[in-house]
KOLTOR-49666 format. One record per residue: residue number from 1; residue in three letters; x, y, z of N, C-alpha, C, O in turn. Coordinates in steps of 0.05 Angstrom, whole numbers, m for minus. Layout:
BEGIN
 resi resn    n_x    n_y    n_z   ca_x   ca_y   ca_z    c_x    c_y    c_z    o_x    o_y    o_z
  NUM  ALA      X      Y      Z      X      Y      Z      X      Y      Z      X      Y      Z
...
This chain:
BEGIN
 resi resn    n_x    n_y    n_z   ca_x   ca_y   ca_z    c_x    c_y    c_z    o_x    o_y    o_z
    1  GLU   m440   m615    125   m457   m620    149   m475   m597    154   m466   m574    152
    2  SER   m501   m602    160   m520   m580    164   m515   m566    190   m507   m577    210
    3  VAL   m520   m539    189   m517   m523    214   m544   m510    221   m545   m491    237
    4  GLU   m565   m521    209   m592   m509    213   m600   m510    243   m617   m495    252
    5  TRP   m589   m530    257   m597   m533    285   m584   m512    303   m593   m509    326
    6  ILE   m565   m497    293   m552   m476    309   m568   m450    306   m570   m439    285
    7  ASN   m581   m442    328   m599   m419    327   m587   m394    341   m602   m376    348
    8  SER   m561   m394    344   m548   m371    357   m528   m359    338   m509   m372    329
    9  PRO   m532   m333    331   m512   m320    313   m484   m321    324   m465   m325    309
   10  ARG   m481   m317    350   m454   m318    363   m441   m345    358   m417   m347    353
   11  ALA   m457   m366    361   m445   m393    357   m436   m397    328   m416   m409    323
   12  LEU   m452   m387    309   m445   m390    281   m419   m374    275   m401   m384    261
   13  VAL   m418   m350    285   m394   m333    281   m370   m347    294   m348   m347    283
   14  ASN   m374   m358    318   m351   m370    332   m339   m394    317   m316   m399    320
   15  ILE   m356   m408    302   m345   m430    286   m325   m420    266   m303   m430    263
   16  VAL   m333   m399    251   m315   m387    231   m290   m374    244   m268   m377    235
   17  HIS   m295   m359    266   m274   m346    280   m254   m366    292   m230   m361    291
   18  GLY   m264   m387    302   m247   m408    314   m229   m421    293   m205   m425    298
   19  CYS   m240   m427    270   m225   m438    248   m203   m419    239   m180   m427    234
   20  ALA   m209   m393    237   m189   m373    229   m167   m371    250   m144   m369    242
   21  THR   m174   m372    275   m154   m370    297   m135   m394    295   m111   m391    301
   22  LEU   m145   m417    288   m129   m441    286   m116   m445    259   m100   m463    255
   23  GLY   m123   m427    240   m112   m429    213   m123   m453    198   m110   m464    180
   24  GLN   m148   m460    205   m161   m484    193   m181   m474    172   m200   m461    179
   25  LYS   m177   m482    147   m196   m475    126   m223   m488    130   m224   m511    138
   26  LEU   m244   m474    123   m271   m485    125   m279   m496     97   m273   m484     77
   27  ASP   m293   m519     98   m304   m529     73   m324   m508     62   m341   m499     77
   28  PRO   m321   m501     36   m339   m480     25   m369   m486     29   m385   m468     32
   29  ARG   m376   m512     29   m404   m519     32   m413   m513     61   m435   m504     66
   30  VAL   m395   m519     80   m402   m513    108   m404   m483    112   m422   m473    126
   31  LEU   m385   m468    100   m385   m439    103   m411   m427     91   m423   m409    103
   32  LYS   m419   m437     68   m443   m428     56   m468   m433     74   m485   m416     76
   33  GLY   m468   m456     86   m490   m463    104   m490   m444    128   m512   m436    137
   34  ILE   m467   m438    139   m465   m419    162   m475   m392    154   m490   m379    168
   35  GLU   m467   m383    130   m475   m356    120   m505   m355    117   m518   m336    125
   36  GLU   m517   m375    104   m546   m375    100   m561   m375    126   m582   m362    128
   37  GLN   m551   m390    145   m565   m391    171   m561   m364    186   m580   m355    199
   38  LEU   m538   m353    183   m532   m327    196   m549   m305    185   m558   m287    200
   39  LEU   m553   m305    159   m568   m283    146   m597   m283    156   m610   m261    156
   40  THR   m608   m305    165   m635   m306    176   m636   m294    204   m658   m288    214
   41  GLN   m612   m290    216   m611   m280    243   m593   m255    246   m585   m248    267
   42  ILE   m588   m242    223   m569   m220    222   m576   m198    241   m558   m185    252
   43  ASP   m602   m193    245   m609   m171    263   m605   m178    293   m609   m161    310
   44  GLN   m597   m202    298   m591   m210    326   m561   m210    332   m553   m216    355
   45  THR   m545   m202    312   m516   m201    317   m509   m176    332   m525   m158    335
   46  THR   m484   m176    343   m474   m152    356   m450   m141    340   m441   m154    321
   47  SER   m441   m118    347   m417   m107    333   m393   m125    336   m377   m127    317
   48  GLN   m391   m139    358   m369   m158    362   m372   m181    343   m352   m190    331
   49  ASP   m396   m191    339   m401   m213    321   m393   m205    292   m379   m220    278
   50  LEU   m402   m182    284   m396   m172    257   m366   m168    253   m356   m175    232
   51  THR   m353   m158    273   m324   m153    271   m309   m180    270   m291   m183    254
   52  ASN   m316   m198    288   m303   m224    289   m306   m239    263   m287   m253    254
   53  LEU   m329   m237    250   m334   m251    225   m317   m239    203   m305   m254    187
   54  MET   m316   m213    201   m299   m200    181   m270   m206    185   m255   m211    166
   55  TRP   m261   m206    210   m233   m213    216   m227   m241    207   m206   m247    195
   56  ALA   m246   m260    212   m242   m288    204   m241   m291    174   m224   m305    164
   57  TYR   m259   m277    160   m258   m278    131   m231   m269    121   m219   m282    103
   58  ALA   m221   m247    132   m195   m237    122   m172   m256    128   m155   m260    112
   59  LYS   m172   m268    152   m151   m286    160   m152   m311    142   m131   m322    135
   60  LEU   m176   m321    136   m178   m345    120   m176   m339     90   m173   m358     74
   61  GLY   m178   m314     83   m177   m307     54   m201   m317     39   m199   m324     16
   62  CYS   m224   m318     53   m248   m328     41   m261   m308     21   m259   m284     25
   63  TYR   m274   m319      1   m290   m302    m17   m317   m298     m4   m331   m317      3
   64  ILE   m325   m273     m2   m352   m267      9   m371   m262    m14   m367   m244    m31
   65  ARG   m392   m277    m15   m413   m273    m35   m424   m245    m32   m427   m235    m10
   66  GLU   m432   m233    m55   m441   m205    m54   m465   m201    m36   m467   m181    m23
   67  SER   m483   m221    m36   m507   m218    m19   m500   m218     10   m512   m203     26
   68  VAL   m480   m234     17   m470   m234     45   m456   m208     52   m460   m197     73
   69  LEU   m439   m199     34   m424   m174     38   m444   m151     43   m440   m135     61
   70  GLN   m464   m149     26   m483   m127     29   m499   m129     55   m505   m109     68
   71  ALA   m506   m153     63   m521   m157     88   m504   m149    112   m514   m136    130
   72  LEU   m479   m157    112   m461   m151    134   m456   m120    135   m456   m108    157
   73  ALA   m452   m108    112   m448    m79    111   m472    m64    121   m470    m45    136
   74  ALA   m496    m73    112   m521    m59    121   m525    m61    151   m532    m42    164
   75  GLU   m519    m85    162   m522    m88    191   m501    m72    206   m506    m62    228
   76  SER   m477    m71    195   m455    m55    208   m462    m26    208   m457    m12    228
   77  ILE   m475    m16    187   m483     12    186   m505     17    208   m504     37    222
   78  ARG   m523     m2    210   m545      1    229   m535      2    257   m546     16    275
   79  GLN   m513    m13    262   m502    m15    290   m477      2    294   m464     m1    315
   80  VAL   m471     20    275   m445     33    276   m439     47    302   m416     47    311
   81  SER   m459     58    315   m454     72    340   m446     53    363   m436     62    383
   82  SER   m451     27    359   m444      8    380   m416     m3    376   m405    m17    394
   83  PHE   m403      2    353   m376     m8    349   m356      6    367   m356     30    369
   84  LYS   m339    m10    379   m317      0    395   m295      9    377   m294      1    353
   85  PRO   m276     26    386   m255     35    369   m239     13    355   m234     15    331
   86  GLN   m232     m8    370   m217    m30    357   m234    m45    337   m224    m54    316
   87  GLU   m260    m47    342   m278    m61    323   m280    m45    297   m281    m57    275
   88  LEU   m280    m19    299   m281     m2    275   m257     m7    257   m259    m11    233
   89  SER   m233     m7    270   m209     m9    254   m205    m38    243   m196    m41    221
   90  ILE   m212    m58    259   m210    m85    249   m228    m90    225   m220   m104    206
   91  THR   m252    m79    226   m271    m83    205   m261    m71    179   m262    m83    157
   92  ILE   m251    m46    181   m240    m32    157   m215    m47    147   m212    m51    123
   93  TRP   m198    m56    165   m175    m72    158   m183    m97    143   m170   m104    123
   94  ALA   m203   m111    152   m212   m136    140   m222   m132    112   m215   m147     94
   95  TYR   m239   m111    108   m248   m106     80   m224   m100     62   m224   m109     39
   96  ALA   m205    m84     72   m181    m77     56   m165   m102     50   m155   m106     28
   97  LYS   m161   m119     70   m145   m143     66   m158   m161     45   m144   m174     30
   98  LEU   m184   m162     45   m199   m179     26   m202   m165     m1   m211   m177    m21
   99  LYS   m194   m139     m2   m197   m123    m27   m227   m123    m36   m233   m125    m60
  100  ARG   m245   m120    m17   m273   m119    m23   m284    m92    m12   m281    m87     12
  101  LYS   m296    m76    m29   m306    m50    m21   m335    m53    m10   m352    m63    m24
  102  PRO   m340    m45     15   m366    m49     27   m386    m27     19   m409    m28     27
  103  GLY   m377     m8      4   m395     14     m4   m389     40     11   m379     40     34
  104  LYS   m394     63     m2   m387     89     10   m402     95     35   m392    108     53
  105  GLN   m427     85     37   m443     91     61   m430     80     86   m429     94    106
  106  LEU   m420     55     85   m407     44    108   m381     58    114   m375     64    137
  107  LEU   m365     63     93   m339     76     97   m342    104    109   m327    112    127
  108  ARG   m362    119    100   m367    145    111   m376    144    140   m368    160    157
  109  ALA   m394    125    145   m404    121    173   m382    113    192   m380    123    214
  110  PHE   m364     95    183   m342     86    200   m322    108    204   m310    111    225
  111  ALA   m317    124    183   m298    147    185   m308    167    206   m293    176    223
  112  LYS   m334    173    205   m345    192    224   m344    181    253   m338    196    271
  113  GLU   m349    155    255   m349    142    282   m320    140    292   m315    143    316
  114  ALA   m301    136    274   m273    134    282   m263    160    294   m248    160    313
  115  VAL   m271    182    282   m263    208    292   m275    213    320   m262    223    338
  116  ALA   m301    205    323   m314    209    349   m301    192    371   m301    200    395
  117  LYS   m289    169    364   m278    151    383   m248    148    382   m237    129    392
  118  ARG   m235    167    369   m206    165    363   m190    165    389   m168    153    389
  119  SER   m199    177    410   m184    178    435   m181    150    447   m163    144    462
  120  GLY   m200    132    440   m199    105    450   m184     86    432   m182     62    438
  121  MET   m173     96    410   m159     79    391   m130     75    399   m117     94    408
  122  THR   m120     50    396    m92     45    400    m76     53    376    m88     60    355
  123  SER    m50     53    378    m34     60    354    m39     40    331    m39     48    308
  124  GLN    m43     15    338    m48     m5    318    m75      0    304    m77     m3    280
  125  SER    m95      8    319   m121     15    308   m119     38    289   m131     38    267
  126  LEU   m105     59    297   m101     82    280    m87     75    254    m95     83    232
  127  ALA    m66     59    256    m51     50    232    m69     34    214    m69     38    189
  128  ASN    m85     16    225   m102     m1    209   m123     14    194   m129      9    171
  129  ILE   m135     34    207   m157     49    195   m147     68    173   m160     70    152
  130  VAL   m124     80    177   m112     97    156   m104     79    132   m109     86    109
  131  TRP    m90     57    138    m82     38    117   m106     27    102   m106     24     78
  132  GLY   m127     20    117   m151      9    106   m164     28     87   m172     20     64
  133  PHE   m168     52     95   m181     72     77   m165     75     51   m176     77     29
  134  ALA   m138     77     54   m121     81     31   m122     56     12   m124     59    m12
  135  THR   m121     33     24   m122      8      7   m148      5     m7   m149     m4    m30
  136  LEU   m170     14      5   m197     12     m7   m202     35    m27   m222     36    m40
  137  GLY   m183     54    m28   m187     77    m46   m209     96    m37   m221    109    m53
  138  HIS   m213     97    m11   m234    114      0   m221    139     12   m205    137     31
  139  LEU   m229    162      2   m218    187     12   m238    200     32   m258    211     23
  140  PRO   m232    198     58   m250    210     77   m249    241     75   m232    252     61
  141  GLU   m268    254     88   m268    283     88   m242    293    101   m230    280    118
  142  GLU   m234    317     93   m209    329    102   m208    330    133   m188    326    145
  143  GLY   m231    337    145   m232    339    174   m227    312    188   m215    312    209
  144  VAL   m235    291    176   m231    264    186   m201    258    186   m190    249    206
  145  LEU   m188    263    164   m159    258    161   m143    275    181   m123    266    192
  146  ARG   m151    300    183   m136    318    202   m138    308    231   m119    308    246
  147  ALA   m162    299    238   m167    289    265   m151    264    271   m139    261    292
  148  LEU   m151    246    251   m135    221    254   m105    227    255    m91    214    270
  149  ALA    m96    246    239    m68    253    239    m59    264    266    m38    258    276
  150  ARG    m76    281    278    m69    292    304    m67    270    325    m50    270    342
  151  GLU    m85    251    323    m85    228    342    m60    211    338    m48    201    358
  152  VAL    m52    208    313    m27    192    307     m3    205    320     13    192    333
  153  VAL     m1    232    317     22    246    328     21    245    359     42    242    371
  154  TYR     m2    246    370     m5    245    399      4    219    411     15    217    433
  155  LYS      0    197    396      7    170    405     31    158    391     35    134    390
  156  LEU     47    176    379     69    167    361     88    147    374     97    128    361
  157  ASP     95    152    399    115    134    412    104    106    417    120     88    424
  158  LYS     78    102    413     67     75    417     66     58    391     61     35    392
  159  PHE     73     71    369     72     57    343     96     38    340    118     45    348
  160  ASN     91     14    329    113     m3    321    122      4    293    108     19    279
  161  PRO    145     m6    283    155      1    257    135     m3    234    131     14    217
  162  GLN    121    m26    234    102    m31    213     79    m12    214     69     m3    193
  163  GLY     70     m5    238     48     14    241     56     42    230     40     55    217
  164  LEU     80     50    236     90     76    226     90     76    196     81     95    183
  165  ALA    101     55    184    104     53    155     76     53    142     71     66    122
  166  ASN     58     37    153     31     35    141     16     61    143      1     68    125
  167  THR     20     76    165      6    101    169     16    122    149      0    136    137
  168  ILE     43    125    146     53    145    128     46    138     99     41    156     83
  169  TRP     47    112     93     39    103     66     10    109     61      3    118     39
  170  GLY     m7    105     82    m35    111     79    m41    140     73    m56    147     55
  171  PHE    m28    157     88    m32    186     84    m23    194     56    m36    210     43
  172  ALA      0    184     48     10    191     21     m8    181     m1    m12    194    m21
  173  THR    m18    156      2    m36    145    m18    m61    161    m20    m73    164    m42
  174  LEU    m71    171      3    m95    188      3    m89    217     m4   m107    234     m5
  175  ARG    m64    222    m10    m54    249    m18    m61    270      4    m69    292     m2
  176  HIS    m58    261     29    m63    279     51    m37    283     67    m25    264     77
  177  SER    m28    308     69     m5    314     85    m13    322    113    m28    341    116
  178  PRO     m2    308    133     m8    316    161      5    342    168      0    353    190
  179  GLY     21    353    150     36    378    156     65    373    161     73    351    170
  180  GLY     82    392    155    110    389    158    119    381    186    136    364    189
  181  ALA    108    394    206    116    388    234    110    359    241    126    345    253
  182  ALA     86    350    233     78    323    239     95    303    224    103    282    236
  183  LEU    101    308    199    118    290    183    146    288    195    158    267    194
  184  ASN    156    310    205    183    310    218    182    293    243    201    279    249
  185  LYS    161    296    259    159    280    283    157    250    277    168    234    291
  186  ILE    142    244    256    140    216    248    167    205    240    175    183    247
  187  ALA    182    221    225    209    213    217    228    209    241    243    191    241
  188  GLU    225    227    261    241    224    285    235    198    299    254    185    309
  189  GLU    210    191    301    202    166    314    212    142    298    221    122    309
  190  MET    210    144    272    220    122    255    250    118    258    260     96    259
  191  HIS    264    141    260    293    140    262    302    123    286    322    108    285
  192  LYS    286    124    307    293    109    332    289     79    328    301     63    342
  193  LYS    273     71    308    264     44    305    273     31    278    263     10    271
  194  LEU    291     45    264    297     36    237    308      7    235    303     m7    216
  195  GLU    322     m1    255    334    m28    254    313    m50    252    318    m72    243
  196  SER    289    m43    261    267    m63    261    249    m61    236    230    m76    233
  197  PHE    255    m42    218    240    m39    194    246    m61    174    269    m68    169
  198  LYS    225    m73    162    229    m93    142    233    m78    115    227    m55    112
  199  PRO    243    m93     95    248    m80     69    224    m65     57    227    m42     48
  200  GLN    201    m77     58    178    m64     46    171    m38     62    162    m18     50
  201  ALA    174    m39     88    168    m16    105    187      7     98    179     30     97
  202  LEU    212      0     93    232     21     85    225     34     59    224     58     56
  203  SER    219     17     38    213     28     12    186     44     13    184     65      0
  204  ASN    166     34     27    141     48     29    144     75     42    131     95     35
  205  THR    161     76     63    165    101     77    178    122     59    170    145     58
  206  LEU    199    114     45    213    132     27    194    142      5    193    165     m2
  207  TRP    179    123     m6    159    130    m27    139    151    m16    133    170    m30
  208  ALA    130    146      8    110    164     20    120    193     23    106    212     16
  209  TYR    145    196     33    156    223     37    160    236     10    155    260      7
  210  ALA    168    221    m10    172    232    m37    144    240    m49    142    261    m61
  211  LYS    125    223    m45     98    228    m56     86    252    m43     72    268    m57
  212  LEU     91    256    m17     80    280     m3     97    305     m8     89    327      0
  213  GLY    120    301    m21    137    324    m27    149    337     m3    154    361     m1
  214  HIS    155    320     17    167    330     42    194    317     47    196    292     48
  215  HIS    215    333     49    242    323     55    244    320     85    242    339    100
  216  PRO    248    295     95    249    290    124    275    296    137    279    292    161
  217  GLY    294    307    122    320    315    133    342    296    125    338    271    123
  218  ASP    366    306    121    389    290    113    396    268    133    402    245    124
  219  PRO    396    274    159    404    252    178    386    228    175    395    205    176
  220  PHE    360    233    172    341    211    170    345    196    144    346    171    144
  221  LEU    349    210    122    353    197     96    379    181     95    381    160     83
  222  THR    399    192    108    425    178    109    422    152    125    433    132    117
  223  ALA    408    153    147    403    129    163    386    109    148    391     85    149
  224  MET    366    119    133    349    102    117    366     88     95    362     64     90
  225  THR    383    103     83    400     92     62    417     69     72    419     48     59
  226  ALA    429     73     95    446     52    107    429     27    113    438      4    109
  227  GLU    405     31    122    387      8    129    378     m6    104    376    m30    103
  228  VAL    373      9     82    366     m3     57    389    m20     46    384    m42     37
  229  VAL    413    m10     48    436    m25     38    439    m51     54    445    m72     43
  230  ARG    435    m49     80    438    m73     97    417    m94     91    422   m118     95
  231  LYS    394    m85     81    372   m104     76    364   m107     47    343   m117     40
  232  MET    382    m98     29    376    m98      1    369   m125    m11    352   m126    m29
  233  SER    380   m146      0    374   m173    m10    344   m180     m7    334   m198    m20
  234  GLY    331   m166     12    302   m172     17    283   m155      0    259   m158      3
  235  PHE    293   m138    m17    276   m120    m33    267   m134    m58    283   m147    m72
  236  ASN    241   m131    m64    232   m141    m90    234   m118   m110    244    m97   m104
  237  THR    225   m123   m135    229   m103   m156    214    m77   m150    224    m56   m156
  238  GLN    190    m79   m139    175    m55   m133    189    m39   m111    190    m15   m112
  239  GLY    200    m53    m91    214    m40    m70    239    m25    m80    244     m3    m72
  240  LEU    254    m38    m98    277    m26   m110    270     m1   m126    282     20   m123
  241  ALA    249     m4   m142    240     19   m159    230     42   m142    238     65   m147
  242  ASN    214     36   m122    203     58   m105    225     72    m90    224     96    m86
  243  THR    245     57    m81    266     68    m65    284     88    m81    288    110    m72
  244  VAL    293     78   m104    310     96   m120    294    119   m131    305    141   m134
  245  TRP    269    115   m137    251    137   m147    249    158   m125    250    182   m131
  246  ALA    245    149   m100    242    168    m78    267    184    m74    266    208    m69
  247  PHE    290    171    m75    315    186    m72    318    208    m93    327    230    m88
  248  ALA    310    201   m118    313    220   m139    294    243   m135    301    267   m139
  249  VAL    269    238   m128    249    259   m123    257    277   m100    254    301   m101
  250  LEU    268    265    m79    277    280    m55    304    293    m59    314    307    m41
  251  GLN    316    288    m82    343    298    m89    363    291    m67    379    307    m59
  252  HIS    362    265    m60    381    255    m40    401    237    m54    393    217    m66
  253  ALA    427    244    m51    448    227    m63    453    204    m44    464    208    m22
  254  PRO    446    179    m52    449    156    m34    477    146    m31    482    130    m13
  255  GLY    495    154    m48    523    145    m45    530    121    m62    512    107    m72
  256  ALA    556    116    m65    566     95    m82    559     67    m73    553     50    m90
  257  THR    559     63    m47    553     36    m37    524     28    m44    519      6    m53
  258  PHE    506     46    m40    478     40    m47    475     35    m76    462     15    m84
  259  LEU    487     52    m93    484     49   m122    497     23   m132    486     11   m151
  260  SER    519     15   m120    531    m10   m128    514    m34   m121    510    m52   m136
  261  GLU    502    m33    m96    484    m54    m88    459    m54   m105    448    m76   m111
  262  LEU    450    m31   m112    426    m29   m129    431    m42   m156    414    m57   m166
  263  ASP    454    m37   m168    461    m49   m194    460    m79   m192    449    m93   m209
  264  THR    471    m90   m170    472   m119   m166    444   m130   m164    437   m151   m175
  265  ALA    427   m116   m148    400   m125   m144    383   m124   m170    367   m142   m175
  266  ILE    387   m103   m185    373   m100   m210    380   m123   m230    363   m135   m242
  267  GLU    406   m128   m232    415   m149   m250    403   m176   m242    396   m192   m259
  268  ALA    402   m181   m215    393   m207   m205    363   m211   m210    354   m233   m213
  269  GLN    348   m189   m211    319   m191   m213    308   m178   m238    283   m174   m240
  270  LEU    325   m173   m257    317   m158   m281    292   m169   m295    275   m154   m305
  271  GLU    291   m196   m297    269   m208   m311    242   m205   m297    221   m209   m309
  272  ASP    243   m197   m272    218   m194   m256    207   m166   m256    185   m162   m247
  273  PHE    222   m147   m266    213   m119   m267    191   m116   m288    193   m127   m310
  274  ASN    170   m102   m280    150    m95   m301    157    m69   m314    177    m56   m306
  275  ALA    142    m61   m334    148    m37   m349    150    m12   m332    169      4   m335
  276  GLN    131     m9   m314    131     16   m298    155     16   m279    168     37   m276
  277  GLU    162     m7   m268    185     m8   m249    211     m2   m264    229     12   m254
  278  LEU    214    m12   m288    238     m6   m304    240     24   m310    261     36   m307
  279  ALA    217     35   m318    217     64   m325    224     81   m300    239     99   m302
  280  ASN    211     74   m278    217     88   m253    246     87   m245    259    107   m239
  281  THR    257     63   m247    284     58   m238    305     72   m255    322     85   m245
  282  LEU    302     70   m281    322     82   m299    318    113   m300    338    127   m302
  283  TRP    293    122   m298    290    151   m296    304    162   m271    318    182   m272
  284  ALA    300    148   m249    313    156   m224    343    156   m225    357    174   m216
  285  CYS    354    134   m237    383    132   m240    394    156   m256    415    167   m250
  286  SER    380    163   m277    389    186   m294    389    212   m278    407    228   m281
  287  LYS    368    215   m261    367    239   m244    388    240   m223    397    261   m214
  288  LEU    397    216   m215    418    214   m194    446    213   m207    466    209   m194
  289  SER    447    217   m234    472    217   m249    486    190   m245    511    189   m244
  290  HIS    471    169   m245    482    142   m242    477    126   m267    455    123   m276
  291  HIS    498    115   m278    497     99   m303    495     69   m295    515     58   m286
  292  PRO    472     57   m299    470     28   m293    488     11   m311    498     21   m331
  293  PRO    493    m14   m304    510    m31   m320    499    m33   m349    475    m32   m354
  294  ALA    518    m36   m368    510    m38   m396    492    m62   m401    474    m60   m418
  295  SER    496    m83   m386    479   m107   m390    450   m101   m384    431   m112   m397
  296  VAL    445    m84   m364    418    m77   m356    406    m59   m378    383    m64   m387
  297  LEU    421    m40   m388    410    m22   m409    405    m37   m434    386    m32   m448
  298  ASP    423    m56   m441    419    m72   m465    393    m88   m463    378    m90   m483
  299  SER    389   m100   m440    365   m117   m436    339   m100   m438    320   m108   m450
  300  VAL    340    m76   m425    316    m59   m426    311    m49   m454    288    m48   m463
  301  ALA    332    m42   m468    329    m32   m495    316    m53   m513    299    m48   m529
  302  LYS    325    m78   m509    314   m100   m525    285   m105   m518    268   m110   m535
  303  GLN    279   m104   m492    251   m110   m483    231    m89   m493    210    m97   m502
  304  GLN    239    m64   m493    220    m44   m502    215    m45   m532    195    m36   m542
  305  VAL    235    m56   m547    231    m60   m576    212    m83   m582    194    m81   m598
  306  VAL    217   m105   m567    201   m129   m572    173   m127   m559    154   m137   m571
  307  GLN    171   m114   m536    146   m113   m521    137    m84   m515    127    m79   m493
  308  PHE    142    m66   m534    136    m38   m528    107    m33   m522    100    m13   m509
  309  SER     89    m50   m531     60    m45   m526     53    m49   m497     32    m41   m488
  310  SER     71    m61   m481     66    m65   m453     73    m39   m437     67    m37   m413
  311  PHE     86    m20   m450     93      5   m437     72     26   m442     59     27   m463
  312  GLN     68     43   m422     51     66   m426     67     88   m439     92     88   m438
  313  SER     54    107   m451     68    128   m466     87    144   m448    110    151   m456
  314  HIS     78    150   m423     95    166   m405    119    149   m396    140    161   m389
  315  GLU    116    123   m395    139    106   m387    160    105   m409    184    107   m404
  316  LEU    151    103   m434    171    104   m457    184    131   m459    207    133   m465
  317  SER    168    152   m453    179    179   m454    202    182   m433    223    193   m439
  318  ALA    197    172   m409    217    173   m388    241    156   m394    264    164   m389
  319  LEU    236    133   m406    259    115   m414    276    129   m435    301    128   m434
  320  ALA    263    141   m455    278    154   m476    295    177   m464    318    180   m472
  321  SER    284    192   m445    298    213   m432    322    202   m417    344    214   m418
  322  ALA    318    180   m403    340    168   m387    362    158   m406    386    162   m400
  323  PHE    355    144   m428    375    133   m446    391    156   m459    415    152   m465
  324  LEU    379    178   m464    394    201   m474    415    210   m454    438    216   m461
  325  GLU    407    210   m428    425    218   m406    448    197   m405    471    205   m398
  326  PHE    442    172   m411    463    151   m410    480    150   m435    498    133   m438
  327  GLY    475    169   m454    491    169   m479    483    148   m498    500    140   m515
  328  ARG    459    138   m497    449    117   m515    428    129   m534    405    122   m533
  329  SER    437    147   m551    419    162   m568    404    144   m588    381    149   m594
  330  SER    417    123   m597    405    105   m616    381     91   m604    359     89   m616
  331  ASP    385     80   m579    363     67   m565    341     87   m559    317     81   m560
  332  ALA    349    111   m551    329    132   m544    312    138   m569    288    143   m566
  333  GLN    324    138   m592    309    144   m617    289    122   m622    266    128   m631
  334  LYS    297     97   m618    278     75   m622    254     77   m603    231     72   m610
  335  MET    260     85   m578    238     89   m559    220    111   m567    196    109   m564
  336  SER    231    133   m578    215    155   m587    198    147   m611    175    155   m613
  337  ASP    209    130   m628    193    120   m651    170    103   m641    147    105   m651
  338  ASN    175     86   m621    153     70   m610    133     87   m595    109     81   m595
  339  LEU    143    109   m584    125    127   m570    105    140   m589     82    143   m583
  340  VAL    114    146   m613     97    158   m634     75    138   m641     52    145   m645
  341  VAL     82    112   m642     62     91   m648     41     90   m626     17     88   m631
  342  LEU     50     91   m601     32     90   m578     13    113   m579    m11    110   m574
  343  VAL     23    137   m583      7    161   m583    m13    160   m606    m36    170   m604
  344  SER     m5    148   m629    m23    147   m652    m48    130   m647    m68    133   m660
  345  VAL    m46    111   m627    m69     95   m620    m81    105   m594    m96     91   m580
  346  ASP    m75    131   m587    m87    144   m565    m82    130   m538   m100    125   m523
  347  ARG    m56    124   m533    m49    112   m508    m44    132   m486    m38    124   m463
  348  GLY    m45    157   m492    m41    177   m471    m23    200   m480    m11    198   m501
  349  PRO    m21    221   m464     m6    245   m471     24    239   m469     33    222   m454
  350  VAL     39    253   m486     68    251   m485     80    272   m467     77    296   m472
  351  SER     93    263   m446    106    282   m429    126    268   m412    121    245   m403
  352  ILE    149    280   m407    169    268   m390    163    277   m361    166    300   m355
  353  ILE    154    258   m345    145    265   m318    159    248   m298    174    229   m305
  354  GLN    155    255   m273    167    239   m252    149    216   m246    127    218   m236
  355  LEU    158    192   m255    142    168   m252    141    158   m224    159    164   m208
  356  GLU    121    143   m217    119    132   m190    102    107   m191     89    101   m210
  357  GLU    104     92   m168     87     68   m166     59     76   m158     42     58   m155
C-alpha cells in the first residue's frame, strides 16, 4: 500500500515504531515505501524521530539498506547536539543490536556528546552506550572512557544485574580498565545482586575480570562459583568455556563441586563446542589441575585428527600442552604433528598462550 500521501516524518516514523512496539512485522514493500518517503523529508525529522526509528529497526530486526543507513547517520550527525542522553544511548544500542556500523564520524560525535551529557544518563543508558561501543568495535578516546567509567561508579547502585554485566563486558572488550578501585566497587555491587544474574551475565563478568587482569577478591569469586554451579544447566558452550578459562587466568580454584558439574555439562554439550571453546576449556582444566573424563578427551582427540584444519595453530598448541598435562602424550604428539602442517601453510605463529573468547 502506498504511503506517498503521508507528508509528516513523525507519522512515517510512528508507523514503524508502533509496529515494533506491538511486535508486528512490517511488509518489506511497505517498509521500503516508508523509507523512500522519509528520505525526501529527512531534514524535517527530530532527534526523537531518528532515535525511535533506529529503536524500531533493532526491535524488528529489519535490514537497513545502505542508502537509508547513510542518510540516517548523516542526519543524526547534523542534529547530534539536539540528542538527549537517552536518545544517544538508544541509537548506539540499536546500531549494535543490528550489527550495522554507522561510520566513525557518527560514533565519535556521539561519544563526545555522551561525555558532555553523561550527568543526565541513567544507569541503563550508560550500560547501553558502553556495550554498544564495544559491540560495534569502536574504541572511543581514552578521555571518553574515563569519563563514562566515573559516571558508572557514581551511579553504581542504580544498575541492574544485566546492566552491570554488560558494562564490565564492554570495558573489557574495549581493553579499558576503569582502575582497580572502580573494578572492586563494581564487584561489590554485583555481589549484592548475584542471585539475579543470568548464566550469560555470570560468564561474561568472569571473562571480563580475567580479560582486564584484575582479581576481584576471593569472597566475590567464591560467591560467583556457587551461583555458576546453581545455574550451570543454563550455560551454553561459550559460557562454560569462558567461565573455566576465567577461573584459570585468575588462578581461582573453583572446587570439586564446580568441576564435577562442569564435566557433566561438557559431556552433555560436547558436540556443540567449536574448536576455540574446546581449546579454551581443556587448557583451563589443565591449569586448574583438573583431568576431564576420558570420554571427553577421547572425543576431542578424535575430532582434532579428523577436523584439524578447523583449529587455529595456537588452539592446537594449547590442546597439545593440555593433553601432555593429562598424561596423553600420544594424542599430544598427533596434535603437534598437525600443528606443523598448519604452520607450513602459514596459519599463524606457534606459541602456547592463554586462549580466550
